[in-house]
ROKOLDO-775741 format. One record per residue (C-alpha): residue number from 1; residue in three letters; x, y, z. Coordinates in pm, 1 decimal. Example, Ala and Ser with C-alpha at 12.3 -4.5 7.8 and 13.67 -1.06 7.14 Angstrom:
% residues 2
(site 1, 'ALA', (1230.0, -450.0, 780.0)),
(site 2, 'SER', (1367.0, -106.0, 714.0)),
This chain:
% residues 399
(site 1, 'MET', (-7021.5, 8519.5, -4287.5)),
(site 2, 'PRO', (-6687.4, 8656.9, -4163.3)),
(site 3, 'GLY', (-6736.2, 8901.1, -3874.8)),
(site 4, 'VAL', (-6579.3, 9200.7, -4053.0)),
(site 5, 'THR', (-6787.2, 9150.8, -4368.6)),
(site 6, 'LYS', (-7101.8, 9119.0, -4159.8)),
(site 7, 'ARG', (-7025.8, 9439.0, -3969.9)),
(site 8, 'ILE', (-6965.3, 9631.4, -4293.6)),
(site 9, 'PHE', (-7296.8, 9513.2, -4438.8)),
(site 10, 'GLU', (-7486.7, 9592.3, -4119.9)),
(site 11, 'HIS', (-7316.0, 9931.9, -4102.9)),
(site 12, 'ASP', (-7427.1, 10005.0, -4459.9)),
(site 13, 'VAL', (-7786.9, 9918.7, -4376.5)),
(site 14, 'ARG', (-7777.9, 10129.8, -4058.2)),
(site 15, 'ASP', (-7640.4, 10424.4, -4254.0)),
(site 16, 'ILE', (-7919.1, 10394.5, -4511.6)),
(site 17, 'ILE', (-8190.2, 10380.3, -4246.0)),
(site 18, 'SER', (-8038.9, 10676.5, -4061.2)),
(site 19, 'MET', (-8010.4, 10877.2, -4383.8)),
(site 20, 'TRP', (-8370.3, 10807.1, -4484.0)),
(site 21, 'ASN', (-8490.2, 10885.7, -4133.6)),
(site 22, 'ASP', (-8342.2, 11237.1, -4156.1)),
(site 23, 'GLU', (-8469.6, 11288.4, -4509.6)),
(site 24, 'ILE', (-8825.5, 11181.0, -4430.2)),
(site 25, 'LYS', (-8834.7, 11435.0, -4146.2)),
(site 26, 'THR', (-8776.6, 11710.7, -4402.3)),
(site 27, 'LEU', (-9046.4, 11566.4, -4630.8)),
(site 28, 'MET', (-9325.2, 11542.0, -4375.0)),
(site 29, 'PRO', (-9458.5, 11896.7, -4441.2)),
(site 30, 'LEU', (-9465.4, 11815.9, -4814.7)),
(site 31, 'LEU', (-9697.1, 11517.7, -4789.6)),
(site 32, 'PRO', (-10036.4, 11556.2, -4961.5)),
(site 33, 'GLN', (-10350.2, 11541.4, -4751.1)),
(site 34, 'GLU', (-10387.8, 11171.8, -4823.2)),
(site 35, 'TYR', (-10078.1, 10977.9, -4918.4)),
(site 36, 'THR', (-9942.8, 10630.9, -4970.0)),
(site 37, 'LYS', (-9604.9, 10463.5, -4960.9)),
(site 38, 'LYS', (-9562.9, 10550.2, -5328.8)),
(site 39, 'ASP', (-9602.0, 10922.7, -5251.4)),
(site 40, 'ILE', (-9328.2, 10905.6, -4986.9)),
(site 41, 'ILE', (-9087.9, 10725.9, -5220.3)),
(site 42, 'ASN', (-9161.1, 10970.2, -5503.1)),
(site 43, 'LEU', (-9075.0, 11261.5, -5275.5)),
(site 44, 'LEU', (-8749.2, 11093.9, -5175.1)),
(site 45, 'ARG', (-8661.0, 11038.5, -5538.7)),
(site 46, 'LYS', (-8736.0, 11399.3, -5627.5)),
(site 47, 'TYR', (-8564.2, 11581.1, -5341.4)),
(site 48, 'TYR', (-8289.7, 11324.3, -5267.3)),
(site 49, 'PRO', (-8239.6, 11153.9, -5606.3)),
(site 50, 'TYR', (-7875.4, 11054.2, -5574.9)),
(site 51, 'GLU', (-7918.9, 10928.7, -5221.5)),
(site 52, 'TRP', (-8190.1, 10696.3, -5351.2)),
(site 53, 'ILE', (-7969.0, 10584.2, -5641.3)),
(site 54, 'SER', (-7685.1, 10508.0, -5399.5)),
(site 55, 'VAL', (-7916.6, 10271.3, -5206.9)),
(site 56, 'GLU', (-8024.6, 10100.5, -5530.0)),
(site 57, 'SER', (-7656.1, 10048.2, -5615.3)),
(site 58, 'LYS', (-7586.6, 9898.6, -5272.8)),
(site 59, 'TYR', (-7881.7, 9663.9, -5313.3)),
(site 60, 'THR', (-7759.1, 9553.1, -5658.6)),
(site 61, 'TYR', (-7410.0, 9496.4, -5519.7)),
(site 62, 'TYR', (-7520.0, 9278.7, -5225.6)),
(site 63, 'HIS', (-7783.0, 9098.7, -5432.7)),
(site 64, 'THR', (-7515.2, 9011.3, -5692.0)),
(site 65, 'LYS', (-7287.0, 8882.7, -5414.6)),
(site 66, 'ASP', (-7569.5, 8664.7, -5280.2)),
(site 67, 'LYS', (-7633.4, 8514.8, -5624.7)),
(site 68, 'TYR', (-7265.7, 8424.6, -5653.0)),
(site 69, 'ILE', (-7252.9, 8277.1, -5300.0)),
(site 70, 'MET', (-7566.5, 8072.4, -5359.8)),
(site 71, 'LYS', (-7398.0, 7894.6, -5650.2)),
(site 72, 'PHE', (-7151.7, 7740.8, -5406.3)),
(site 73, 'CYS', (-7330.7, 7740.1, -5071.3)),
(site 74, 'GLY', (-7693.8, 7719.6, -5178.6)),
(site 75, 'LYS', (-7788.6, 7990.6, -4930.2)),
(site 76, 'ALA', (-7782.4, 8372.2, -4947.9)),
(site 77, 'ARG', (-7583.2, 8554.9, -4680.7)),
(site 78, 'PHE', (-7681.0, 8920.5, -4701.5)),
(site 79, 'LYS', (-8046.4, 8909.7, -4806.1)),
(site 80, 'MET', (-8059.9, 9288.0, -4839.0)),
(site 81, 'LEU', (-8412.9, 9412.3, -4896.2)),
(site 82, 'LYS', (-8503.2, 9610.4, -5204.3)),
(site 83, 'PRO', (-8511.0, 9986.9, -5135.2)),
(site 84, 'GLU', (-8892.0, 9984.8, -5159.1)),
(site 85, 'LEU', (-8904.6, 9725.8, -4878.9)),
(site 86, 'LEU', (-8607.9, 9845.4, -4674.2)),
(site 87, 'ILE', (-8774.3, 10182.4, -4626.0)),
(site 88, 'CYS', (-9036.6, 10010.0, -4409.7)),
(site 89, 'LYS', (-8761.2, 9963.3, -4147.7)),
(site 90, 'VAL', (-8712.7, 10340.2, -4108.6)),
(site 91, 'PRO', (-8858.2, 10475.3, -3778.1)),
(site 92, 'MET', (-8991.4, 10796.7, -3935.1)),
(site 93, 'TYR', (-9152.7, 10599.9, -4215.5)),
(site 94, 'LYS', (-9327.1, 10378.0, -3962.3)),
(site 95, 'LYS', (-9448.1, 10687.0, -3780.6)),
(site 96, 'ILE', (-9597.5, 10866.0, -4081.3)),
(site 97, 'SER', (-9750.9, 10539.3, -4205.8)),
(site 98, 'SER', (-9936.6, 10470.6, -3883.5)),
(site 99, 'GLU', (-10314.2, 10512.9, -3879.9)),
(site 100, 'ASN', (-10296.4, 10773.9, -3604.0)),
(site 101, 'TYR', (-10053.1, 10994.0, -3793.9)),
(site 102, 'LEU', (-10241.2, 10953.8, -4122.6)),
(site 103, 'GLU', (-10557.1, 11073.4, -3948.3)),
(site 104, 'TYR', (-10377.2, 11356.9, -3772.7)),
(site 105, 'HIS', (-10212.9, 11477.3, -4096.1)),
(site 106, 'LYS', (-10539.0, 11463.4, -4289.0)),
(site 107, 'ASN', (-10723.7, 11674.1, -4029.6)),
(site 108, 'ASN', (-10447.0, 11934.4, -3997.8)),
(site 109, 'PHE', (-10346.5, 11960.2, -4361.6)),
(site 110, 'SER', (-10304.2, 12301.8, -4521.8)),
(site 111, 'GLU', (-10255.6, 12329.2, -4896.3)),
(site 112, 'ASP', (-10085.0, 12666.6, -4867.9)),
(site 113, 'GLU', (-9839.6, 12546.9, -4604.2)),
(site 114, 'CYS', (-9765.8, 12236.0, -4807.7)),
(site 115, 'GLU', (-9683.0, 12439.9, -5119.1)),
(site 116, 'GLU', (-9475.0, 12681.4, -4916.0)),
(site 117, 'SER', (-9278.1, 12389.5, -4768.0)),
(site 118, 'LYS', (-9219.0, 12242.0, -5113.9)),
(site 119, 'THR', (-9078.1, 12569.6, -5239.4)),
(site 120, 'LYS', (-8858.3, 12614.9, -4934.2)),
(site 121, 'LEU', (-8712.6, 12262.7, -4945.1)),
(site 122, 'TRP', (-8658.2, 12274.5, -5320.7)),
(site 123, 'ASN', (-8468.4, 12600.6, -5285.9)),
(site 124, 'GLN', (-8243.4, 12422.9, -5037.0)),
(site 125, 'ARG', (-8202.9, 12103.4, -5234.5)),
(site 126, 'GLN', (-8181.0, 12231.7, -5592.7)),
(site 127, 'PRO', (-7828.1, 12383.7, -5565.8)),
(site 128, 'LYS', (-7697.9, 12060.2, -5409.8)),
(site 129, 'ILE', (-7861.1, 11845.6, -5678.6)),
(site 130, 'GLU', (-7725.7, 12071.0, -5954.3)),
(site 131, 'ARG', (-7378.7, 12056.7, -5800.1)),
(site 132, 'ILE', (-7390.3, 11676.6, -5803.7)),
(site 133, 'ASN', (-7527.5, 11683.7, -6160.8)),
(site 134, 'LYS', (-7226.0, 11887.2, -6272.6)),
(site 135, 'LYS', (-6987.6, 11657.9, -6086.1)),
(site 136, 'ILE', (-7134.4, 11348.1, -6253.2)),
(site 137, 'GLU', (-7151.2, 11519.1, -6592.3)),
(site 138, 'LYS', (-6781.5, 11600.3, -6564.0)),
(site 139, 'ALA', (-6705.8, 11236.2, -6481.2)),
(site 140, 'LEU', (-6926.7, 11108.2, -6765.5)),
(site 141, 'TYR', (-6745.0, 11334.6, -7010.5)),
(site 142, 'LYS', (-6434.5, 11120.0, -6957.5)),
(site 143, 'THR', (-6615.0, 10788.9, -7008.2)),
(site 144, 'GLN', (-6832.9, 10598.3, -7249.0)),
(site 145, 'GLN', (-7173.5, 10487.7, -7129.9)),
(site 146, 'VAL', (-7168.4, 10146.1, -7290.7)),
(site 147, 'THR', (-7058.9, 9792.9, -7202.7)),
(site 148, 'PRO', (-6766.7, 9698.9, -7431.8)),
(site 149, 'THR', (-6753.6, 9345.1, -7568.3)),
(site 150, 'PHE', (-6416.3, 9285.0, -7400.4)),
(site 151, 'ILE', (-6527.1, 9387.4, -7048.4)),
(site 152, 'ASP', (-6549.0, 9028.6, -6916.4)),
(site 153, 'GLN', (-6202.7, 8953.0, -7054.1)),
(site 154, 'LEU', (-6059.3, 9262.2, -6884.5)),
(site 155, 'ILE', (-6214.2, 9169.3, -6550.6)),
(site 156, 'GLY', (-6100.6, 8808.9, -6597.8)),
(site 157, 'LEU', (-5742.4, 8925.0, -6658.2)),
(site 158, 'TYR', (-5755.8, 9136.2, -6342.9)),
(site 159, 'GLU', (-5880.9, 8848.1, -6128.7)),
(site 160, 'ARG', (-5615.1, 8598.0, -6232.3)),
(site 161, 'LYS', (-5394.2, 8504.6, -5937.4)),
(site 162, 'ASN', (-5074.9, 8550.1, -6137.2)),
(site 163, 'THR', (-5166.1, 8901.3, -6259.5)),
(site 164, 'SER', (-4918.0, 9150.8, -6115.3)),
(site 165, 'GLN', (-5017.5, 9465.7, -5931.6)),
(site 166, 'LYS', (-4859.0, 9664.6, -6217.0)),
(site 167, 'ASP', (-5078.8, 9496.1, -6479.5)),
(site 168, 'ARG', (-5383.1, 9549.0, -6260.4)),
(site 169, 'VAL', (-5309.8, 9922.9, -6257.4)),
(site 170, 'TYR', (-5321.1, 9923.4, -6638.0)),
(site 171, 'ILE', (-5639.8, 9715.5, -6645.0)),
(site 172, 'LEU', (-5812.2, 9953.1, -6402.0)),
(site 173, 'LEU', (-5713.3, 10245.1, -6621.7)),
(site 174, 'GLU', (-5899.2, 10079.3, -6909.5)),
(site 175, 'LEU', (-6203.8, 9992.0, -6699.8)),
(site 176, 'LYS', (-6232.2, 10350.2, -6574.5)),
(site 177, 'LYS', (-6297.2, 10464.6, -6930.7)),
(site 178, 'TYR', (-6643.9, 10307.0, -6916.6)),
(site 179, 'TYR', (-6953.8, 10379.2, -6712.7)),
(site 180, 'CYS', (-7175.6, 10072.3, -6711.9)),
(site 181, 'LYS', (-7332.0, 9829.6, -6466.4)),
(site 182, 'LYS', (-7054.0, 9571.2, -6488.7)),
(site 183, 'VAL', (-6778.6, 9825.2, -6424.2)),
(site 184, 'ILE', (-6967.4, 9987.3, -6135.6)),
(site 185, 'GLN', (-7030.3, 9652.7, -5967.1)),
(site 186, 'PHE', (-6670.4, 9543.8, -6019.5)),
(site 187, 'PHE', (-6542.0, 9862.9, -5857.4)),
(site 188, 'PHE', (-6777.7, 9809.3, -5563.7)),
(site 189, 'LYS', (-6622.6, 9464.7, -5528.1)),
(site 190, 'LEU', (-6267.7, 9604.7, -5538.1)),
(site 191, 'ASN', (-6357.5, 9874.4, -5287.6)),
(site 192, 'ASP', (-6474.0, 9596.4, -5057.1)),
(site 193, 'THR', (-6212.8, 9324.3, -5115.1)),
(site 194, 'GLU', (-5896.9, 9449.6, -5293.4)),
(site 195, 'LEU', (-5593.0, 9410.8, -5064.6)),
(site 196, 'ASN', (-5369.2, 9650.8, -5256.7)),
(site 197, 'LYS', (-5413.0, 10006.8, -5130.3)),
(site 198, 'GLN', (-5348.3, 10179.1, -5463.1)),
(site 199, 'LEU', (-5601.3, 9966.0, -5650.6)),
(site 200, 'ARG', (-5865.0, 9992.2, -5377.9)),
(site 201, 'PHE', (-5829.8, 10369.9, -5371.7)),
(site 202, 'GLU', (-5868.4, 10383.9, -5751.8)),
(site 203, 'ALA', (-6198.1, 10194.1, -5724.9)),
(site 204, 'PHE', (-6312.5, 10417.5, -5438.8)),
(site 205, 'TYR', (-6241.1, 10740.3, -5629.2)),
(site 206, 'TYR', (-6420.0, 10612.6, -5941.0)),
(site 207, 'LEU', (-6734.5, 10540.7, -5738.5)),
(site 208, 'GLN', (-6701.1, 10871.2, -5558.7)),
(site 209, 'GLU', (-6685.9, 11062.2, -5889.0)),
(site 210, 'PHE', (-7031.1, 10928.5, -5974.4)),
(site 211, 'ASN', (-7165.0, 10999.1, -5625.6)),
(site 212, 'PHE', (-7225.6, 10638.5, -5521.0)),
(site 213, 'ASN', (-7121.0, 10723.0, -5163.9)),
(site 214, 'PRO', (-6881.0, 10428.3, -5119.9)),
(site 215, 'ARG', (-6727.2, 10343.7, -4783.8)),
(site 216, 'LEU', (-6348.2, 10316.2, -4801.1)),
(site 217, 'ARG', (-6247.3, 10003.1, -4613.7)),
(site 218, 'LYS', (-5946.7, 10040.8, -4382.0)),
(site 219, 'GLN', (-5642.8, 9821.7, -4442.6)),
(site 220, 'LYS', (-5657.9, 9656.6, -4101.8)),
(site 221, 'TYR', (-6004.4, 9520.5, -4181.8)),
(site 222, 'MET', (-5904.5, 9361.8, -4514.0)),
(site 223, 'LEU', (-5937.2, 8983.0, -4516.6)),
(site 224, 'VAL', (-5665.8, 8758.6, -4662.4)),
(site 225, 'HIS', (-5832.0, 8442.3, -4796.5)),
(site 226, 'THR', (-5551.5, 8185.8, -4789.5)),
(site 227, 'ASN', (-5408.9, 7933.3, -4543.9)),
(site 228, 'ASN', (-5066.6, 7936.3, -4707.5)),
(site 229, 'LYS', (-4841.6, 8125.6, -4465.1)),
(site 230, 'GLU', (-4595.2, 8250.3, -4728.0)),
(site 231, 'ARG', (-4867.7, 8374.8, -4960.1)),
(site 232, 'LYS', (-5058.7, 8527.5, -4670.1)),
(site 233, 'ASP', (-4747.4, 8717.0, -4561.3)),
(site 234, 'TYR', (-4687.1, 8833.6, -4920.7)),
(site 235, 'LEU', (-5046.7, 8951.7, -4972.1)),
(site 236, 'LYS', (-5067.6, 9123.4, -4634.8)),
(site 237, 'ASN', (-4725.7, 9287.3, -4610.6)),
(site 238, 'ILE', (-4588.8, 9320.5, -4964.7)),
(site 239, 'TYR', (-4867.9, 9314.3, -5225.1)),
(site 240, 'SER', (-5088.2, 9543.4, -5015.4)),
(site 241, 'ASN', (-4824.6, 9818.9, -5030.2)),
(site 242, 'GLU', (-4707.0, 9780.0, -5390.2)),
(site 243, 'LYS', (-4749.3, 10091.3, -5603.2)),
(site 244, 'TYR', (-4693.8, 10155.8, -5972.2)),
(site 245, 'ILE', (-4702.3, 10490.1, -6151.9)),
(site 246, 'ILE', (-4789.0, 10462.2, -6520.8)),
(site 247, 'LYS', (-4561.0, 10639.7, -6766.9)),
(site 248, 'LEU', (-4806.9, 10860.7, -6949.7)),
(site 249, 'ASN', (-4653.1, 10892.3, -7295.4)),
(site 250, 'PRO', (-4715.5, 10744.9, -7643.4)),
(site 251, 'ASN', (-4410.0, 10516.0, -7622.8)),
(site 252, 'GLU', (-4548.1, 10349.3, -7310.9)),
(site 253, 'LEU', (-4885.6, 10290.5, -7476.4)),
(site 254, 'GLU', (-4718.7, 10154.2, -7788.1)),
(site 255, 'TYR', (-4526.0, 9908.3, -7569.3)),
(site 256, 'ARG', (-4846.4, 9799.2, -7391.1)),
(site 257, 'ILE', (-5026.0, 9750.0, -7722.3)),
(site 258, 'GLU', (-4749.1, 9523.9, -7846.2)),
(site 259, 'ASN', (-4695.0, 9331.0, -7523.0)),
(site 260, 'SER', (-4999.7, 9336.0, -7294.8)),
(site 261, 'LYS', (-5323.9, 9141.6, -7312.3)),
(site 262, 'GLU', (-5543.6, 9427.0, -7185.5)),
(site 263, 'GLN', (-5461.0, 9620.4, -7504.1)),
(site 264, 'LYS', (-5465.5, 9331.3, -7751.2)),
(site 265, 'ILE', (-5823.0, 9226.2, -7668.0)),
(site 266, 'LYS', (-5968.8, 9568.9, -7746.4)),
(site 267, 'SER', (-6210.1, 9627.4, -8032.8)),
(site 268, 'TYR', (-6425.8, 9922.6, -8133.6)),
(site 269, 'ASP', (-6730.7, 9964.7, -8352.5)),
(site 270, 'TYR', (-6623.5, 10309.7, -8472.1)),
(site 271, 'PHE', (-6310.1, 10523.4, -8477.9)),
(site 272, 'ILE', (-6411.1, 10890.4, -8460.5)),
(site 273, 'SER', (-6203.0, 11116.1, -8685.2)),
(site 274, 'HIS', (-6266.1, 11475.8, -8586.1)),
(site 275, 'SER', (-6121.4, 11809.9, -8484.0)),
(site 276, 'SER', (-6073.1, 11868.4, -8111.8)),
(site 277, 'LYS', (-6244.0, 12205.5, -8166.8)),
(site 278, 'ASP', (-6567.0, 12012.1, -8226.3)),
(site 279, 'SER', (-6542.9, 11808.8, -7904.8)),
(site 280, 'LYS', (-6888.1, 11913.8, -7779.3)),
(site 281, 'GLU', (-7061.6, 11778.8, -8088.7)),
(site 282, 'VAL', (-6840.4, 11470.0, -8093.3)),
(site 283, 'GLN', (-6944.1, 11394.6, -7736.2)),
(site 284, 'GLU', (-7309.0, 11414.9, -7843.2)),
(site 285, 'LEU', (-7239.8, 11171.4, -8126.0)),
(site 286, 'ILE', (-7061.2, 10929.9, -7891.3)),
(site 287, 'ARG', (-7353.3, 10936.7, -7648.0)),
(site 288, 'LYS', (-7593.4, 10862.4, -7930.3)),
(site 289, 'GLU', (-7383.2, 10570.3, -8052.5)),
(site 290, 'ASN', (-7341.8, 10446.2, -7693.5)),
(site 291, 'SER', (-7720.7, 10440.4, -7664.0)),
(site 292, 'LEU', (-7715.0, 10207.6, -7965.9)),
(site 293, 'LYS', (-7462.1, 9989.2, -7779.1)),
(site 294, 'LYS', (-7173.3, 10096.5, -8000.7)),
(site 295, 'ASN', (-6825.5, 10121.4, -7849.1)),
(site 296, 'ILE', (-6633.8, 10419.9, -7987.2)),
(site 297, 'PHE', (-6266.1, 10503.8, -8004.9)),
(site 298, 'CYS', (-6206.8, 10871.5, -7935.2)),
(site 299, 'ASP', (-5849.2, 10965.7, -7848.2)),
(site 300, 'TRP', (-5936.4, 11217.9, -7574.5)),
(site 301, 'ILE', (-6148.9, 10956.8, -7396.7)),
(site 302, 'ASN', (-5983.3, 10622.3, -7465.9)),
(site 303, 'ASP', (-5616.2, 10721.5, -7472.3)),
(site 304, 'ILE', (-5614.5, 11066.3, -7316.7)),
(site 305, 'ASP', (-5356.0, 10958.0, -7057.4)),
(site 306, 'TYR', (-5102.1, 10871.7, -7324.8)),
(site 307, 'LEU', (-5173.4, 11062.1, -7646.6)),
(site 308, 'LYS', (-5068.3, 11419.6, -7577.0)),
(site 309, 'ARG', (-5042.1, 11626.0, -7892.5)),
(site 310, 'HIS', (-4735.2, 11804.4, -7757.3)),
(site 311, 'LEU', (-4566.9, 11463.0, -7718.6)),
(site 312, 'LEU', (-4598.2, 11390.9, -8091.3)),
(site 313, 'CYS', (-4365.4, 11118.7, -8219.2)),
(site 314, 'ASN', (-4373.8, 10811.8, -8441.0)),
(site 315, 'ALA', (-4522.7, 10617.7, -8148.8)),
(site 316, 'THR', (-4824.1, 10852.8, -8150.1)),
(site 317, 'LEU', (-4900.6, 10764.6, -8510.3)),
(site 318, 'ARG', (-4841.7, 10392.4, -8455.7)),
(site 319, 'VAL', (-5084.6, 10395.5, -8162.4)),
(site 320, 'LEU', (-5350.7, 10570.3, -8371.3)),
(site 321, 'GLU', (-5293.4, 10319.4, -8649.9)),
(site 322, 'GLU', (-5339.7, 10029.1, -8408.2)),
(site 323, 'ARG', (-5664.1, 10181.8, -8280.0)),
(site 324, 'MET', (-5788.3, 10211.3, -8636.2)),
(site 325, 'LYS', (-5698.5, 9847.4, -8697.8)),
(site 326, 'GLN', (-5902.0, 9757.0, -8388.2)),
(site 327, 'SER', (-6203.8, 9950.4, -8525.8)),
(site 328, 'LYS', (-6464.4, 9805.2, -8759.7)),
(site 329, 'ALA', (-6543.7, 10139.2, -8927.4)),
(site 330, 'LEU', (-6456.5, 10510.0, -8916.4)),
(site 331, 'ILE', (-6685.5, 10808.5, -8871.2)),
(site 332, 'PHE', (-6557.9, 11140.6, -9006.2)),
(site 333, 'VAL', (-6722.4, 11440.9, -8837.9)),
(site 334, 'LYS', (-6718.0, 11697.4, -9115.4)),
(site 335, 'SER', (-6672.0, 12062.7, -9027.1)),
(site 336, 'GLU', (-6453.7, 12357.4, -9125.9)),
(site 337, 'ASN', (-6220.4, 12252.3, -8846.0)),
(site 338, 'SER', (-6189.6, 11886.6, -8946.6)),
(site 339, 'LEU', (-6152.7, 11962.2, -9318.0)),
(site 340, 'SER', (-5838.9, 12161.1, -9239.4)),
(site 341, 'SER', (-5707.1, 11912.3, -8982.1)),
(site 342, 'ILE', (-5385.0, 11730.9, -9074.3)),
(site 343, 'TRP', (-5478.7, 11461.7, -8820.7)),
(site 344, 'CYS', (-5813.5, 11388.7, -8983.9)),
(site 345, 'LYS', (-5648.0, 11366.6, -9322.1)),
(site 346, 'TYR', (-5398.8, 11118.5, -9178.6)),
(site 347, 'GLU', (-5671.5, 10903.6, -9021.8)),
(site 348, 'LEU', (-5886.5, 10903.8, -9334.9)),
(site 349, 'ASN', (-5594.5, 10799.9, -9553.9)),
(site 350, 'PHE', (-5486.2, 10520.6, -9324.1)),
(site 351, 'PHE', (-5839.2, 10385.2, -9286.6)),
(site 352, 'TYR', (-5888.5, 10403.2, -9662.8)),
(site 353, 'GLU', (-5579.7, 10185.1, -9700.5)),
(site 354, 'LEU', (-5731.3, 9933.7, -9455.5)),
(site 355, 'GLN', (-6027.5, 9904.1, -9695.1)),
(site 356, 'LYS', (-6276.9, 9932.6, -9412.7)),
(site 357, 'PRO', (-6606.6, 10127.4, -9420.2)),
(site 358, 'ILE', (-6582.1, 10505.9, -9382.6)),
(site 359, 'PHE', (-6890.1, 10704.2, -9281.5)),
(site 360, 'ILE', (-6944.0, 11077.9, -9267.5)),
(site 361, 'ILE', (-7167.6, 11303.4, -9061.3)),
(site 362, 'GLU', (-7190.6, 11681.4, -9070.0)),
(site 363, 'LYS', (-7123.5, 11872.8, -8750.8)),
(site 364, 'ASP', (-7440.9, 12075.6, -8817.5)),
(site 365, 'SER', (-7640.8, 11752.9, -8840.9)),
(site 366, 'ILE', (-7531.0, 11657.8, -8489.6)),
(site 367, 'ILE', (-7629.2, 12003.4, -8364.0)),
(site 368, 'ASN', (-7973.8, 11947.2, -8521.3)),
(site 369, 'LYS', (-7996.5, 11601.1, -8355.3)),
(site 370, 'ASP', (-7975.4, 11421.6, -8688.2)),
(site 371, 'PHE', (-7732.6, 11134.3, -8628.1)),
(site 372, 'GLU', (-7768.3, 10953.9, -8960.4)),
(site 373, 'LEU', (-7434.4, 10819.2, -9084.8)),
(site 374, 'LYS', (-7369.2, 10832.5, -9459.1)),
(site 375, 'THR', (-7112.3, 10638.8, -9658.5)),
(site 376, 'ILE', (-6837.4, 10872.3, -9773.1)),
(site 377, 'ASN', (-6827.7, 10933.3, -10150.0)),
(site 378, 'ASP', (-6582.0, 11222.6, -10176.2)),
(site 379, 'TYR', (-6220.0, 11111.8, -10143.9)),
(site 380, 'TRP', (-6067.7, 11459.1, -10132.6)),
(site 381, 'PHE', (-5825.3, 11347.0, -9861.0)),
(site 382, 'ILE', (-5625.8, 11088.4, -10059.0)),
(site 383, 'ASP', (-5254.9, 11165.2, -10041.8)),
(site 384, 'SER', (-4976.3, 10911.7, -10099.8)),
(site 385, 'ASP', (-4740.7, 11112.8, -9874.7)),
(site 386, 'TYR', (-4985.3, 11164.7, -9589.0)),
(site 387, 'LYS', (-4765.4, 11009.1, -9318.6)),
(site 388, 'GLU', (-4460.4, 11217.5, -9397.9)),
(site 389, 'SER', (-4672.6, 11530.0, -9440.0)),
(site 390, 'THR', (-4829.6, 11481.0, -9096.0)),
(site 391, 'LEU', (-4496.0, 11447.4, -8917.6)),
(site 392, 'ILE', (-4345.9, 11748.2, -9098.1)),
(site 393, 'PHE', (-4651.2, 11964.6, -9031.5)),
(site 394, 'ALA', (-4680.2, 11863.0, -8667.4)),
(site 395, 'SER', (-4307.3, 11910.3, -8597.6)),
(site 396, 'LYS', (-4331.7, 12271.8, -8716.5)),
(site 397, 'ILE', (-4613.7, 12338.0, -8469.9)),
(site 398, 'TYR', (-4485.3, 12157.2, -8161.4)),
(site 399, 'ASN', (-4111.1, 12223.5, -8190.1)),
């Protein structure tokens, strides 16, 4: 194992043990009169939930790396212990698990003091946990919690040697729209190995948004895996500093759709036609469909960087049309807002012309947690001039 990689792994493990050591100190007064290892872990999970999750993520990351290495070397390198076993290495855990301490705690236990300590610690921890909850909820709002069918292709495109830094920026932008195990593990890998500063920082910030507590690796510790002097010089001194700023407008997205592989491989189970005024209910619907492993196209999640309503142009409509072509079916979220929406009328007409399935769900049904999709049977929206009408209507509003 290269020295730098070994030091990073060992540093991670030391940090975990140190963190748990401090946390267990705060939990000692909360222990029941008689307790087991399970009781200690349950307290950690309750009062320090995201800290525990961060350790589970680190274990998954290093375990996945070991599985990959074993394919080629036949021997694991990291051998990180599962969190439930790693905790046995913590000094404070060893102390409170010793027979002497167990006996001492049992003889000096006070139910009233224990309950008082629980209340006190929870009052300290609850605001922090809620703050993290809100942070993660905000990040989740911008993503779909599902693994898209094209995820392996996207990652494969990124990892090709001839993929430019510019194209990798676009691929990362697409990956960041999903919150799933494969994306999380891939971003951990980039945070650990990506030579380009811009790309590594993007991975770091994604993980940080979801409170995975990543460690940002410094440039001087990045390893260049090649013996070719010219390529080594390029990777270390040129590629590492390359930076590309995406042009966030509909024309740029239209160009990418027509010319780039990361856009052409996309596919969606449903295109959501809705009013932006119903975004809360739409988000609930998306989460429900995600739980059923359905990948959804929703413009303010999937193309929010490009499709700005105030940047309306023909490219905007062509992008929406392409997304509908990439979708197997459409769901119309019916409400007073969507029935009067020129955009919904446009989307319904175009999808009707594609002769693909159109489903409908009432906004009130979503509010009542009834997510049953029904085949549309009222074609009130049909309009032969819908494209021209949309552009005329929108130009009056935005000009």
